[in-house]
C-alpha positions as CSV (number, residue, x, y, z in Angstrom):
1,X,59.7,7.7,-23.9
2,X,62.0,6.9,-21.1
3,X,65.2,8.9,-21.0
4,X,68.1,6.4,-21.4
5,X,69.9,7.7,-18.3
6,X,66.8,7.5,-16.1
7,X,67.2,5.0,-13.2
8,X,64.4,2.6,-13.5
9,X,64.3,-1.2,-13.6
10,X,64.1,-2.2,-17.2
11,X,64.2,-5.6,-18.9
12,X,65.5,-5.8,-22.5
13,X,65.5,-8.6,-25.0
14,X,65.9,-9.4,-28.7
15,X,63.0,-11.1,-30.4
16,X,63.6,-13.2,-33.5
17,X,60.5,-13.5,-35.7
18,X,59.6,-15.7,-38.7
19,X,56.8,-14.4,-40.8
20,X,55.9,-12.1,-37.9
21,X,55.6,-14.9,-35.3
22,X,58.1,-14.8,-32.4
23,X,60.4,-17.9,-32.6
24,X,63.1,-17.1,-30.1
25,X,63.7,-14.5,-27.4
26,X,67.1,-13.7,-25.9
27,X,67.7,-11.4,-22.8
28,X,70.2,-8.7,-23.3
29,X,71.6,-6.1,-20.9
30,X,69.3,-3.2,-20.1
31,X,72.3,-0.9,-19.6
32,X,72.9,1.9,-22.2
33,X,70.6,2.5,-25.2
34,X,68.8,0.1,-27.5
35,X,70.8,1.4,-30.4
36,X,74.0,0.0,-28.9
37,X,72.7,-3.4,-29.9
38,X,71.8,-2.7,-33.5
39,X,75.1,-3.7,-35.1
40,X,75.2,-7.1,-33.5
41,X,71.5,-7.7,-34.2
42,X,71.9,-6.7,-37.9
43,X,74.8,-9.2,-38.2
44,X,72.7,-12.0,-36.7
45,X,69.9,-11.2,-39.0
46,X,72.3,-11.4,-42.0
47,X,73.5,-14.8,-40.9
48,X,70.0,-16.1,-40.3
49,X,68.8,-14.9,-43.8
50,X,71.9,-16.4,-45.4
51,X,71.2,-19.8,-43.8
52,X,67.4,-19.7,-44.6
53,X,67.0,-17.4,-47.6
54,X,63.4,-18.4,-48.4
55,X,62.1,-17.5,-45.0
56,X,60.9,-14.0,-43.9
57,X,63.0,-13.2,-40.8
58,X,63.0,-10.1,-38.7
59,X,64.5,-9.0,-35.4
60,X,63.3,-6.4,-32.9
61,X,64.9,-5.1,-29.8
62,X,62.3,-4.7,-27.0
63,X,62.4,-3.2,-23.6
64,X,59.8,-2.8,-20.8
65,X,59.6,-1.2,-17.4
66,X,57.0,-0.2,-14.8
67,X,56.4,3.4,-14.0
68,X,53.8,4.2,-11.3
69,X,51.0,1.8,-12.1
70,X,51.7,1.5,-15.8
71,X,53.7,-0.9,-17.9
72,X,55.7,0.8,-20.7
73,X,57.0,-1.0,-23.8
74,X,59.3,0.1,-26.6
75,X,59.9,-2.1,-29.6
76,X,62.7,-1.1,-32.1
77,X,62.8,-2.7,-35.6
78,X,66.4,-3.6,-36.3
79,X,66.3,-2.7,-40.0
80,X,64.3,0.5,-39.9
81,X,65.2,1.7,-36.4
82,X,61.6,2.7,-36.0
83,X,60.3,2.6,-32.4
84,X,56.8,1.7,-31.4
85,X,55.7,2.6,-27.9
86,X,52.8,1.3,-25.7
87,X,51.6,2.1,-22.2
88,X,49.3,-0.4,-20.5
């Protein structure tokens, strides 16, 4: 896991999913921690679910960066705050 204060070029985005399929992606600032975006993402998820109550929506906050020759990925579920990590 990358320390939040480590200087590395990261990209970060919010992924909106319907039934597990990505429907929309929005870039967000890579500064700070992913947890700083939780409140706003939870509010957006609440609004989406209110507008479309019969659909199964979820949101993840995702970030990626290169370190040496590897691509690192972190995916945080907005509701559970669980983080999945991958290195490719």
